Structures are given as structure tokens and as C-alpha cells.
N, C-alpha and C positions, 0 to 999 in steps of 0.2 A: 724132668731136669734130664743131662743130658749124663750118662753112663761111664766110668772107665772105657768098661768094653762093648759101646753101642758104635755105631758109624750116622754119623750125621748127615741125614737128606735137607739138602738149600734148598730148594726151590717154590717161586712166582705163583704167589694167593693168590695171585690181581688175575691168574689165567685158570677158567674150569678147571680146564681139560688138569692141568698139573697140579689145581687141588682134590681132586681125583680118587688122579694116582699117588699123592700123596695117603690118603685116605686109603685105601682101596692096599698098599703097604703096610701103615697100622693093620687092617684088618686079621692080612699073612702074615702078618710078624708074631708066628706061634712063641719065638725063641726068646720078644723081646733086648734083640739085636739094632733094631731101627729108631732112630728121631728122628722128626721132620720136626721145621724149623722152616720160615717164610723169609724170604730178601728181602721181604721190604725193612724188614724190622735194622735198625739204623744201626743200635748194638752191634747185632750182630757179625755185619758190615763190616762194623772198625775193626771186634775183635778179629775174622776173619783178613782184614784188610783188605778188601774188593770192593774195588767200584759197583756202582750199579749198574752197570755199563755192562759192562765185568760177569757183574753176576744175572744181569740180564739176560744173556748173549746164550748157557745154556744151564742143566743143572749139576749140582758141585754136591759131592760125596764126601765129607770129613772124615778119613778113619780113626782107629785108637791112636796110632803110632802117628798122626798127624800127616801122613801125607795127604793128598787133594784126588779127586780124579773126577772128570767131568765127561759132558757129552756119553759117549757109547761104554767107556769106563765105567761114570758114577750107575749108570743102568746096571752094567755086570757086576759092581763092587754088593750095590740090590740084592742082583740073582744071587751071590755067594754069602749073605745075610742071613740068605731066606734057608740057603740051605742045613741038614740038617746039624753036617759035624761043622760046617762053616767054613768050608775048603774055598780056599780062594780059583776054584775052575775053571771061571768063569771074568775072573779080570788075567788069567793067565791067558784062555786065548785073548782077551783081545789089547792085549799086545801082540798076538804075532805076529808080523806083518803081514800084510793083503786081510785080515781078519779087523785088524786095525781100524782101517778106512773102511769095509764094508761096515764094521757096526756107528763108524760116527757118521756115513752118510745114509747108515738105516738110522741111527739119534733123529738128525738133522730134518729128509722128509715127515719123520710124523709131524715133527717142532713146527715146522713151517704151513702141515696142515692142520695142529690141534685145534683152533678158530673153528672148523667143519669135523671135529672126533665130538664122537659122543665122548655127554661129558655129563656134572653135577654144576654146583655152582658153587664159586670160585672160596676161598674160605678170607678173604680180604676185600670188603668194600672201600670202606673211604676213613678210617684211621690206621695208625701204623699198630703192629702188634710186637709185642713187648714177650720179651720171651727173660728168663727167670736164670739169677747173679749165677745159682752155681751154673748153670748151662755155658754164659760166657768167661766161667774163669775157666773150665776142663778145654774150652774153643781157644782161649788162649795157651791153657796151659802145654794143649798138642800141635799148633803153631811154632811157641820156641822151643818145642823138641824136634822138630824138622829143623832147625835152628843153630841148638844147644846139647851133645849128644850129657849131658848130664843135668837136662831138665829135670827139676822137681817131682817127683810119683802122683800119681793123678792121685788129685784128691787133699793135696797137699796149700792147696788157694785155698777149698771150701769154707766157707762162713757162715 
């Protein structure tokens, strides 16, 4: 279940490298600030208002305030979540002109060669994954918060 103070990493669960990175993040997340969810969940993509093509283009991270990061910014958000105090060091660096293009270029280089990189098994092979209702409600609340400053506080929609 996605907690109000956690980031949500949306990854390709049909990709062995992406699944390995998601598992690696789970092991390194000593502060419990990261949740990973597969983009193959139709309900999750609907809640994010994201097409399958856009979701497969790059990894995405949804922050607690509703901001969405992708490509190098998504990697930066993950690194920041692993830092002791959750400072946005990598996210700040990722928006600096020049560094932004460098981070995205490095992301796309890794993405292009991901089938050749060492990895474990993919998380999803045949059936679409299910994302719990509380996570979907929190995703909808966050997306609404980006459109409405007076969106309900976190947890208001949890049933």
C-alpha cells in the first residue's frame, strides 16, 4: 500500500532489468520511502491518466505532492528517497540545464541496452498485475492535487 509520504516508482515489470532495479530499490530503501508498481496494471495507468505507450517510454516517479518525474528525473527522485534526510539533492541537480540533458541521455543509453545488461527474472510474465485499492486512491488524490490546490488531504479517500 502506498503511504502519503512515499514516492511511487512505475516500472516495466515485463523487463528483467527494470524488475531487478525495482527489487534493488526495495532492498536499499531503509527509510521505507519507495513503493514500486508495474506499468502493466490497467487500473494504475487509468489512475495516472497515462497511456501504455507513454508508460513504456520511460520510468516514472509520482511524488507525494503529485509531481511526476520521468527519465533521469525519475532516477534522481529514487536516489533522493534513499538519502538519510530525503533532501532533493539529485532532483535539483537533474533540472540544472546541461545536467538535465546529461541525465536523460544516460538514462536513454541504459534503457536502450537494458536487454543486454545483467538482470534477474521479470516480475510479470503472463497475467496483468493487481494494484491495491488504497494505492489507487492515493494515486488519484495526488493527481487531483496537481490540478486543485484544495484537494483532500492524504488518507481522506481510503476505504
